[in-house]
N, C-alpha and C positions, 0 to 999 in steps of 0.2 A: 421448568421443573426438572426435566430430564438432565439438563446441564448441571443444575445444582446438586442433584443426587450423585452424578458422576464425579463432581468435584469433591463431595463428601467422602466418596469411596477412595479417591486418590489421597486425601488428607489422612484418612484412617490407615492406609497402607504405609505412608511416610512415617506416621507416628509409631506404627508397629515395628518398623525396621530398627528403631532405636532401642526397643526393649526385647526383641525376640532373641532366643538363645541360638548360638552358632556352634555346631558340632560336626563331626565327620559323617556319622550315619544316624538314623533314628535310634532310639533306645532299644538296641537289640540284645543287650547282655542278659544272660540268665542270672537270676539271683544266686550267688555262690558264697558259701561259707567254708573257710579252711580252718582246720584244727591242727596245730603243730605242738608236738609233745617231745620233751627231751628226757632221756634216762641215761646219764653218763655211764659209759663202759658197757652198755647192753649190746648184745649181738643182734643182727637183723632178725634171727629166728625168735629171740626173746621179745623184741619189740613187736613182731608180728602177732605172736601168740598172747602175750601178756598185756599189751597196750593197745595196738591197732584194732584187734578184733573186738575188744571190750568197748572201745569208743564207737566203733561202727554200730555195734548192737544198740548202743544208747541213742545215737542220733537217728537211726533208722526209724524210730518211733515218733519223730517230730513231724508235725503236719506239713504237707506240701513237698516232701522229699521226692525228687525224680530219679536221681542216681547218686551213687556213692562210689568214689574211687579212693584208693589209699596206696601209700608207699611206706615201706619199713626198711630202714638202713641202719648203719651203726649209730646207735645212741639217738636216732631221730625217727619220729613217726609223723606222717603227714596224711591227714584225711580231708578230702575235698567233697563237699556235699552240694549238689545242684538242686535247686528248688524250682517249682512251677512258676510260670510267668506272673501269675496273679499274687505271688507271695511278697509280702512286705519284708525287705531284707533286714530292717531293724528288729522287727518282731521275730524273724527267723533266728537272728543272732542271739536274742534273749532266750528263745526256746532251746537253742543248742547249748548255751551256757548252763541253763538249768538242768538239761539232760546229763551233761558231763558232771556237774556237781553231785548229782545223785549217785554216780558210780565211782567217784574219786576213791572211796575206801577199797574198791576192788582192784585198784592199780597197785603196782609195787611201791614199797615205802619210799624208795629213793627217787621216784619219778617227780620231775618238776611240774608245776601247775600248767595244764594245757592252755595254750594261747589261741583264742578264737579271733579270726579276722574276717571282715566282710569283703573278702576278695579271694581270688584264686592265687595262692602263694606261689604256684608254679608258673604263673603268667609272666610274660616279659614286662619289665618296667617300661612305662611310657616315656620316662626321662632318665638320663644318667648324668649325675653331677660329680664333678671332680674337685677335691679339696687338696691343696698342696702348700707346703711351707719349706723354704730353703734351709733355714737354720733353727728348727724347732725340734725339741726332744719328742720322739714318737709317742711317749706317754702323755705329754702335754697336748700334742695335737689330737690324740685320741680323746682326752678329756674335753677339749674344745668342741669336737664333733658330737660327743655324747651329751654334753651339758648345754650347748648353745645351738648348734646347727640342726641336729636331728629333731629336737622338740619343736623348733620353729617350722620345719618342713612338715612334720607330722600333724601340725595344727592346721595346715591348709585344708580347706573344705574339699572333700572328695578323695583325699589321700588315705589309702588303707594302711599302708606302712611304708617306711623309708628304711631300706636295708643298707647297711654299710659294709664295705669290703676293704681289706687292707688295714683295719684298725688293730693296733696292738696296745692294749691297756697295760698300765703298770700293775704288777702283782708282787706278792711276797712269796718266795719259794723256800720251802723247808726240804732240804735234800738229806735224806736219812742215810747214815753210814751203817749198812746192815750188820757188819761185824761188831761195831761198838754197841749197837742196839741189843744184839743177842747176848753179848758179853755181860751186859748189865741186867739181863733178864726181862727186858721189855719187848713189846711187839708194836707193830704199826698201829694197831687199834688203840694202844695206850697213848701214842702220839696224837692220833686223831681226836681222842677224847679230851686231851689237854688243850689242843688248839681250838676246840669247839667253845671253850670258855674264854678265849683270848679277847673277844669283843664284848664280854658281858658288861652290861650297864642296866641298872634297874631303879625305878622310883621307890623310895623307901619311906614315904609319908611326909610328915611335917612336925615341927615343934611349935607349940603355941603358948603364949602367956597373955597377960592382960593388955599388953601394949603392941605386940607384934606377932607375926607368924613367920617361921623359917622353914623353907622346903628342904627335904633331905633327898639326895641322889647318891646312890652307891656306885662308885666307878671302879672298875678293875680292868679297863681296856689296855691292851698292849698294842700300840699303833705303829711301832717301828720294828725293823728286823732285830735291832739290839734288844728291845723290850721282850719280843717273842722268844729270842734265844735265851733270855734269862729265866724263862718259866721253868718250874721244877716238876720233874716227873716223880721224884720223892725227895726226901731230905738231903740225900747225897748227890743226886743227879739232876743237872739242868739239861734243858733241851739242846744247848750248845755242845754238850758232851757226846751226843749221839747223832747230831745233824748239823748241817751248815745252813744258816738262815741268812737270806740276802734279798735285796731288791732285784726284780727282773721284769720281763715283759711276757705277755701271752705268746704262746707258740705261734709262729707264722703259719696260718692255715688259709688265708686269702690274701691276694694282692690286687692292686688296681694300678694301671699305667695308662698314660696318654703319650703317644709317640715315644714310648720307651722310658718316660720319666715317671718314677713312682709317686704315689699319692694315696689318698683315701677316696674310694668311689662310693657313691650313694645312688641306689636304684629306687625310683619312685613308682610304687605300685598303686594304681587307682582303685577305688572301691568299685565293686560291681555296680553297673547302671549309672556310674558317674560320667561326666563329660570330659573327654581328654583335653579339649581346647580350654575349657574353664579351669581345669586342674593345672594345666601347664601355665596359664596366665597367673594363677595364684602362686604357683611355685616360683615363677620368675620374679614376681613382686617380693616374695620372701627372700630370694637370693639377693635382689638389689638392696633390700633393707639390711641383710646380713653384712654386705660389703661395707656398710657404714659403721658397723660395730666390731668387726673382726680386727685383730692386730694387723699392722701394716705389712708384715711379712707373710701373711696368710692370704692365699688366693683361692677363689672359688669361681668355677665356670660351668657351663652346661654343654658338653660336647655332643650329646644325643638327645633329640626331642622329637617325638612323633608328631607334635602339633605343627612342625614345620611343613611336613608333607600335607597335612590336612588343610592348613591355610593356603598353601600353594595350589592344591587341587581346587579349593573353593574359588580362588581367584581365576583359575583357568575356566571354571564353569561360568563365572560371571562374564568373562570375555566371550565365551560361546553364546551366552544369552544376548549380549549386545550385538554380536555379529548376526545371530539368527534374526533378531528384530530388523536389522538393516536389510538382510536378504529378503525377508517376507515383504517389507515395504517396497523393495525394488521389484519383486514379482508382481505385486498389485499394480504398480505404475506401468509395467510393461503391458499388462492385460488391459488396463483401463485407458492408457495413453493420455492421461490427464492428471496433472499435478493436483488440481483442485479436487478431483474425484478421489485421488489416492489418499488425501487427508482424512476422508471420512472413515474408512476401515482402519487406517493406521492409528487413529485416536483410541480405538478400542484396546490396543495392545497394552499401553501403560495403565489404563484404567483397570483392565481385567487382572493384570499381573499384580498391581499394588493391592487391589481388593483381595486377591488370593493370599498375599502376605498377611494382611489384616486377619483373614480367616485362620491362617496358620497360628497366629499369636493367640487368638481366642480359643482355638482347640488345644492349646498347650503343646503344639508341635514346635519344631525347630527349623532353622535354616541349615540344611546339611546337603551332602552330595546328592542324595536321592531326591529331596524336594527341589533342589536347584535344577537337576536334570529334568524333573517334571515341568518346571517353569520354562526350560528351553523348548521342550516338546509342546508345551501349551502355547508358545509364541505362534506356532503355525496353526494351532487349533482355534485359539480365541478370535482370530481374525476371520475364521471361516464364516461364522454367522453374519458378520458385518459385510463380508464379500457377497454372500447370497442375498442379503437384504438390499445392498447397494446395487448389485447387478440387476435384481428384479425391478427395482425402481427405475433404473436406467432403461430397462427393456420397455417399460411403459412410457418412458419419455420418447423412445423410438417409435412408439405407436401413436405419438402425437399428443399425449396428455401433458398438461401443464405441470410445473414443479410440484405444487402442493397436491394436486390430484394424483400425480404419479407416486408421491411419497405415501399418501394414504392408501391408495389401491395396492401398490407394490408391497407395502409392509403387511397389509391385511391378508393379501394372498399368500404370503410366505410364512405367516406366523405359525401355522401348524407344523410345517417342515422344520422350522427353527426349534420349536419346542420339542419336537420328536427327536431330533438329533441330540439335543441337550440331555433329555431324559435317558436316551440310549447310552450316551457316553458316560453319564453318571452311573447308570445301572450296571454297566459292564464291570465296574470295580467293586460292586457289592460282595460278590463271592470271595474277594481277596481277604476279607476280614475273617474268613473261616480257615485260612491257611494256618497250620500250627507253627509254633516256634518263631525263629528268626525270619523266615520267608514271609510270614503273615505280617509281622511288624514292619518289615521293609516295604512290602507292597502296599500296605494300607495307607501310609503317608503319601506315596506316589499317587495312588488313586484319589486320595482326598484332594490333593493339589489340582489334578486335572478335572475332577468332578466340579469343584467349586469354581475353577477358572472358566469352564465352559458355561456354568450357570450365570456367572457375572457377565460373560461376553454376550450371552443371549439376551440378557436384560438390556445391556447397553446397545446391542444391535437393534432391538425392537423399539427402543425409546430414543436414544441419542442419534442413531444413524439417519432416521427419516428427517429429523430436524436439521442435521448437518447437510443432507442432500438438498434441502430447500435453500440453504445458505451457500453451499460450495458446489452443488451439482452443475455440470455443464449442460448446455442446451444441445439437443440433437440437431445435426446438420440436415439440410434438406434431402440429400441423397440417402441418408441413413433411415429415414422414416419408412416403415413397412407399408406395403400395399395392402390395405384391408379388404380388397375385393377378392383376393385369392384365399382358398381354404388354408387354415393354419399349417397343415402338414405338407402342403404343396408349395409353400413359399420357398424361394431360392435361398439356400444356405449362404450366409455371409462369410466370405473368405475361403481361401483354398484349403485350410485345415478342416473347416467344418464340412466342406464339400467332400473331401477325401474320407472323412469319418462317416458321412452319410452313405457313401458308396459301399464301404465295408460293412456298415451296420445293416444295410438292406440285404446284402448277401447272407449275412449270419442269420437274419430273420427268416429268409427263404429256405436256408439249409441249416436248421438248428442242430442237426446231428454233428456237424463239423466242429463248432465251438464246444459242444458238450463232450464229444469224444476227446478232443485235444485237452480239455480241462481235466477229465478223469485220468488220462495218462500222466498229465502234469502232477496231479495230486498223488497218484500211486507211486511215482518216482520219489516224491518228497517223503512219503511214508517210510520207504526203505532208507532214504538218506537220514531221516530222524533216528531210526534205530541204530545207525552206525555213528551218528554225530557224537563227538566227545562231550562229556558232561563233567562239570566242576562247579564249585560254589561261586567263585569269583575269578575273573581273569588274573593271570600273573601280572602284578604291577611293579613298576619301577618306583620304589619308595625311597630312593636316594641313599642307599647304604647296602653294603655287603655284610651279612651276619653269618659268622662261622661258629658253630658250636663244636668244641673240641672235647673228645671223650678219651680219657686215659685208660690204659689197660688195667684190668682188675688187679688190685694189690699194689699198684704203683703209688709211691709217696707223693705228697703235694709238691715237694721240691723238684722231683723228677718231671712232673707234669708242667710245672712252671718253667723249667728250662726248655721244654719242647715248645711252649707257647712263645717264649722269648725268641726262639729261632724263627717261628712263623712271623712274628712281628718284624724281625730284621729283614726277612725276605720281602714282606709287603711294604716296607718303608720306601721302596723305590717309587710307589704311587704318590706318596706325600712329597718326596723330593722333586718329582717331575711336575708337581702341581695338579696331577690327575685326581688326587684325593686331598681332603682337608685335614684328616687326622685318623689315627689308629687308636682305638680304645680297647683295652683288654681287662677282663674281670676273671680272676683265676680262683678256683676253689669253691665254685658254686655247689651247694648241697654237700658239704664236706670237702673232699679233695678230688672227686671223680670227674668234674666237668669244668670247663672254662669257656669264655666267650671272647671272640675277637671281632671287633666291628670296624669296618672300613667306611668312613663317612665320605660321601661323594659331594662334589660341588652342586650348585643349583642346576636344574635341568637345562636351563638356557645357556649354561657355561661349559657344557661338555658335549662331545660328539658321540661318545660311547654310552650304551645303555647299561643298566645294572646287570643284565644278563651277560653282556660282554665282560664286565669286570668279574662276575662270578666264575666264568670259564677260566679267566687268567689266574684268579686266586686259587681255584681248585688245582690247576696245573702247578702253581708255585709251591703250595704247601702240602700237596697230597702224598708226597713220598717221605715225609718225616716219620721215622720209626717211633713206635711206642705211644702214638697219639693219633686218633682218627678225627679229621676235620669234617664236619657235615654242614653244608651250606643250607641255611634256613631262609625262607622267604616270608616276609611279613604278611599279615592278613588284617583287613579292616574290621573283621567281625569279632576280634578278640577271642578266637577259639583256642582252647588249650592245645599247646604243641603245634600250632598252625605252621604251615610252610615246610613240613618235613616229609611230605609225600603221603603214602598210605600208612595209616597207623591202625593196628588191630591187636587183639589179645586172644590167645587160646585159653579158655577158662575151664576149670574142672575142680575136682576135690583134692587133688594131690599135685604139688609143685613138680615133682619128678616126672609124673606121667604127662602133665601138660607141657613140660619143657621138651620131652621127647617128641610129642606130636607137633609142637611149634617148630622145632628144628627140622622135622621132615617137611612140613608145609613151607618153611622158608627155603629149603632146598629146591622144591618144585618151582616156586615163584622166581628164584634166582636164574632159572633157565629161560625165563621169558624175556623178550626184548623190551617189555614195558618197564622193567625195573633195572636200575643201574647198581643198586646196592641193597641187599636184604640182610638185616641183622637182628638177632635176638637181643632184647634189652634184659637178658637174664643169662648169666654165665656162672656156673659153679667153679669159678677159678680164683675166687678170693681166698688166699691162705688164711686158715684159722687154727689156732691151737685150742684143742679141747682138753679140759682138765676134769677127769673123772675122779671125784672124791670118794674114797672108801669110807663110807659112813661108820661102818663097824670099827675100823682102825681109829678113826677120829674120835669116836665115842670112848673107846678103851683108853686112849691117850689123854682124853679130856681137852680136845682141841675144838673150839666152837667153829661151825661152818662160816660164820660171819668173819671170824679172824682170818680164815683162809682166803676168802674172796677179797677182803680189803687189803691184805698183805700183797696179794698178786697184783691188784690194780695199782697200788702205790708204787711198788718196785718196778713194774713193767711199764706203766704209763704215768699217771698222776691222779691224785684225788683232791677234789676241792674240799678242804677240811673246815674252812671258816670264812666269814665275811666280816670285815671290820670297817668302821667309819673313820675316815681321816678328813676332817672338815666336812664338805658336802659330798665327798666322793666315797664310793664303796670300793674297798680294796679286797680282792680275793686272796686267800692263802691256800697254796697248793702244796701237797706232800708228794714227794717223788724220791727215787733212789739216787744216791750220790756215787761217785767213783765210776767204776767200769759199768757202762750201760747194759741193762738187761735187754738184749736185742736178738736173742736166739732162744728157741724153745727149750734147749737143755739148761739155759741159765735159770729157768723157773724152778728146776728141781732143787737148786741150792738156796732158795728163799727159806728162811727159818720161821717157824711158828712156835708159840709157847704152849706147853701142856699144863694140866691142872696141878701138877706138883712143882711148877716153876721151871722145869727144864725146857730146853728148846730143841726142836727136831726139824730136820729138813723136810721140804714139801714132798719129797719122794716117799716119805714114810706114810703119808696119808692120802696120796693122790697119784694117779697115773696120767702122764702127759703124752698126748699124741697130736700129730698135725694132720688136718683134713682140709679139703677145698669146699667152700660153701658159696652161695650166691650173695653178692654184696648188696643186693636190693630185692625186696620181695613186694609184689604189688597185688592188689585185689581190685576186682571190678564187680559191682553189684554184690559185694560181700562174698564173692567166690574167689578162690585162688586163681591168679592170672599170670600168664607169661606174655608180656608185650613184645610185639614185633614192629619194627619200622622198616618200610621199604621205600627207598628213594626212587623217584620216577626218572626215566630217561628224558632228554630234551624233546619236547613235543608231545610226550605222553600225557594223558588226562586222567584225573582221579576216577572218573566214572568207569573207564575201561579197566583200571586197576582193581576196583571193587568187584567188577564182574568176574575177572580172572580169579580173584580170591574166593568168591563164592563157589565157583566150579571146583577149584582145588580142594576146598574144605569139605564139600559134599562127598567127594570121592575118597577122602583120607581120614576124616575124623570119625571116631566110633565111640560108643558108650555114652557117658555123660559129658564128653568134651564138646565144646561149641566155640564159635568165633564171635567175639564182641567187637564191633567197629568202634573206633575211638576218633576223637578230634573231628577234623573236617569230613572224614569218610562217614561218620555217623550222621552228621547234619545233612550231608548230600543225600544219603539214603532216605532220611525222613522227608526231605523236601521233594525228592523225585516222586515218591509214592503219592504225595498230596497234590502236587502241582497238576498232574494230568486230570485228576478228579475236579480240581478247581477250574481248569480250562473248560471242561465239559459243562460244569455248573454255570460258568459265566455265559457260555453260548446259550444255554437254556433260559437263563434269566433275561438275556437280551431278546431272545425269541418271544418270550411271554410278554415283555414290555412292548415290543413292536406289535404283537397281536392285539394287545389292549388299546394301543394308540390308534391303530388302523381299523380296529373292530373286525379284523379278518385274519385268520390263520394263514390264508393263502398269501396275502401281501407280506406277512412276516416271513413266510417260507421263501418267497422270492428274494427278499432282501438278504436273508441269511445264506442263500445259495452260494454267494461269492466268498463268504468268510473262510471256509476250509481251504479254498484255493489261494486266498490272500496269505493265510498261515503257511501254506506250502511254499509260496514265493519267498517268505521270510526264511524258511528252513534252507532253501537253496542259497539265499544270500549268506547265511551263516557258513554253509559248506564252502562256497566259493571264496570267501574272505579268510578261511582258515580259523573261524571262530569256534565257539562251543556253546552248549546249552548251559547257561549259568543264571544267577539271580538277575543280572541286568538284561540279558536277552529274553528271559521269561517275562520281565516287565514289558519289554517291547512287544512281545507276542500278545499279551493281554490288551495292550493299547491298540494293537492292530485290529483286534476284533471290533472294537468300538468305531475305529476310523472306517473300516470296510462297511459296517452297517450304516454309518452316517452318510457316506456317499450314495449308497443304494437308496436311502430314504428320499434324497432330493429327486431322483428319477421316478421312483414308484409313486410318491405322493402326488407329483404333477400328472403322471399318467392316469391315476385314479380320478383326478379332477376332470381331465379331458374325457374319460369314459362317462362320467356323470353328465357331461355336456352333450353326449350323444355320439362321440366318436367310437369306432370299432377298436378292438384290442390292438390290432396291428397298427392302425393309424395313431392311436393314443401313445403307444410306446415309442414309435418312431418320432412323433412330434415332441414328446417329453425328453427323449434322449438328445435330440438336436438342440432343444431349447436349453437344457441343463448342461450341455457340453462345457460351456465356458466356466460356469461356477464350479463344476466338478473338477475341471483341470486347474482352475485357480486355487481351489482349496487343497487339492492333492499336491500340486507343485509347491505351494507355500509351506505345507507341512513337510514335504520331502526335502526341499532346499533348506528349510529351517533346521533340519537335523544335520546338514552338512558340517557345521562347525564341530559337532561331536566326532565326526570321522576325521576331519582335517586337523583337529587340534593336537597339541603336543604338551609336554610338561607333565606335572604331577597328576596322576589319575587318568591319563589319556587312554589307557587300555580299557578301563571300565566304561568310559564315555563312548568309546568306539564300539563296544559290544552292544550297547543300546542303539547307537546311531545306525549301524549296519542293518539291524533288524527293521528299523523304521524306514530308512532310506531305500535299502535294497528291496525289502518286502513291499513297501508301499508303491515303489516304482513299477513293479510288475503287477501288483494287486489292482492298480488303477485301471489296467487293461481289462481285468475281469469285471470291474464295475461298469465300464463303458460298453462292453460287448456281452458278457455273460448275463448281467442283470436284465438287459432288454430281451435276450433270448428266453431266459427263465420266465419273464413276464408274458412273453408271447405264448409260451407253452402252458403255463399254469393259471394265468389270470382268468381264462375262460371258465375255470372251475367255480368261480364266485361271481355273482351278479354285481353290477355297480351299486354303490351305496345309494345313489339317487333312485335306482329302481326299487330298492327296499323301502326307501322313504316314501315313494309314491304308493306302494302297496299299503303301508301303514296309514297314509292319509286317506286312501280309498276305504279301508276298513273302518277308520274312525268316522268318515263321512257317512258310511252305510249305517253305522250304529246310531249316529245322530238322526239320520233320516227315519230309522225305525222308531226312535224315541219320540220323534215329532209326530 
């Protein structure tokens, strides 16, 4: 029966592996909705006051909103709304759309319809696709991308949007000649009104008679430049008399290049809570399908894909899992010195791990880096119960019992200890579910894997192992059988290791002050080490690429920034030429024209000697001195955090941008003097040149000049106005109105633009308006609906985010006054949230384990004895983190929680057996010495198997090695020292405290006596 059930567990695990989802991390994304709104020609101040603030007020009333962030720039408004974890993102998107629909009438008339996306539109794309053609017209290539490629990619499940860069669509340009227009008595508004009718087409009913019906369609479309030029402003004037009408292309505002060759770039942004691996696979299938239908001269490839790192990291963890299994089996063989006996506990490893995979599938979890790391750690844990059962059965064989008798007695004797350790390990992860945000979702899946793995292993150990020992167990040799004539605690220890342990143990039991004093000093030192230990969300990872964000100076044109980026690309080309890198990808003009990205893609981890950090230092040195553009090296983050990898991000929030900017500048100056920061910069500079036109309403009214005519004339002559959209076949062609002849590129040129009065005369702009030049901020942001001035502080090499946050808090407390405050952004906010909650969860975990132990042993004293070693085990892990140069992060915190359960588990083996010996009449001192000597081998075997099982995490390399090492060092380093506390401090604690409680057998005898007395009285 036991064998059949185990085989069924294996089969269910194999079946689950074919259907379980694979992703990088558990579903840790917050539900995020982004609203992007365009108002052509609007300044940042106008967008902030007239668009962004109104949209924020509307979405703030939607259920489940946690935070609202916004950004207003020239012609663009972006509002990002973050919802609680329990919010359904589809329902949230619908609620946001409804809220915005209700306030559409409050927005300016010229505002385009807000676009709602189920993603953070400021998030980095998970994939970057390049489309290129050698001999195709830019307009035709743009049509191909818009009509064929983008719709196919956006249809992939999990894709929130596919943004294109470097696209230049074909347009019709109407270039007005101002002198000709004014001479004929017309204004720019007259041209705009005429062009608005260029694409008119309307259904006009039908004709019907007794035999047929004929549809009527009124057509008046002008679909070519020639047809548009022939339109009449009046009976004597055609549009061609006052303007030049011609085909053209959209202005170049974005470019995309690979290794210097231009093309069209496409960035794939996944939906919040979608799976990067699944989305990438779907996009790759779509790209392969597109290759079959695209023209032969059009190429499409994927130069950047985040799933490459994810798949490589998962493969590395699988290798670690196989290596850990081999190491654990080798450890068992060394201790048991029998291949037949080694088979028994070794069988439990695949059964338990495959059963855990089946449980993952049933629970709706996924195979990811966290669950795989849990399986690696479980490799050492699941074999523990089998080791304990097998070793105890073997001990009874040494006492002379037969195979079957030893199997029955040994399993029955150890069942309580096995179940106790299982329940304890499972219970230690219960508090994890109370962790808020990402930390809770990360920890919960790790805890589930370990909890279920040990439950399956205990079942297998208590059912299958006794059966296997009968089949494969070795017979005890004559010299190995114990002499039953001696008292148990006086029997000679077998082997030099046991003898040495016994000598030290007896000394500690005679002088308990020595181990207690040493342990307290050890723990006190660890407390101070923990206070100074660096803290961060995740270790810095080598993700196989160097990502440089390039920020141009305020007011710089797109062409100026593009030339700077070209120079950076040319300097970095040496890496590609030498084979150290595979490609250079640049995307220029992100968010208007202020930002660009340059990505250096590195070869596979196994094909290079230098790390990503080495390349980052070289790239920073190569491109850091290019004037007019500031390169900022960003490091990726698995957690999908907004703006991750940029160091410390925060904002000074208040009621006035000017006051907040002054305070932020002062705060940035203080932080810049610290050795923690390499570069501190405000993302708010009032250095964007802006021409302010103050219209004299009184003068305009007296002359009869409408305000709308003034604004439209200025926009058309200085920039351009989209006057109409016409259909040509299946394509929409936009018609733009702009000035012809000498460009209007100086503020004084605006004074010479003419507008028409109510009597038909034309007057210069200077008659109705005053023009002046001022400096404004190019971008205005809000956090939690308050005006905010964001600051980004890059960290020096080796500096940690937790230290940076602490320095910021000190500086802010000393310098901010009034209503000003600091809002942490990005990684800093999550780190602050997780740090506050994690300490509470650790304390809660320890309390839960204590209560579970007290319930199992029916004694608070026994629970206290077992838990005595836990703080010192955690202290050992803290020292391990410090010695190895690690940090307190998500992965090391997982290891610390795991260590609580492992420490308690080892203590149970000793205390449970000592209690049994006391029940049999031995004294406290005799019982604990006997139990410690007897349980030495299983404690060492389980500890060493778990410890060495974590070695592949430390010794591994390749993708994700940094995160694996963070967990591995806590378990390996911490458990290595913590085992000493189990072997020495637990017996000492038992010797000191066990006398406070009577043996359970004594309590049982009292109960029996009282019951007997009652029965006697009744009789």
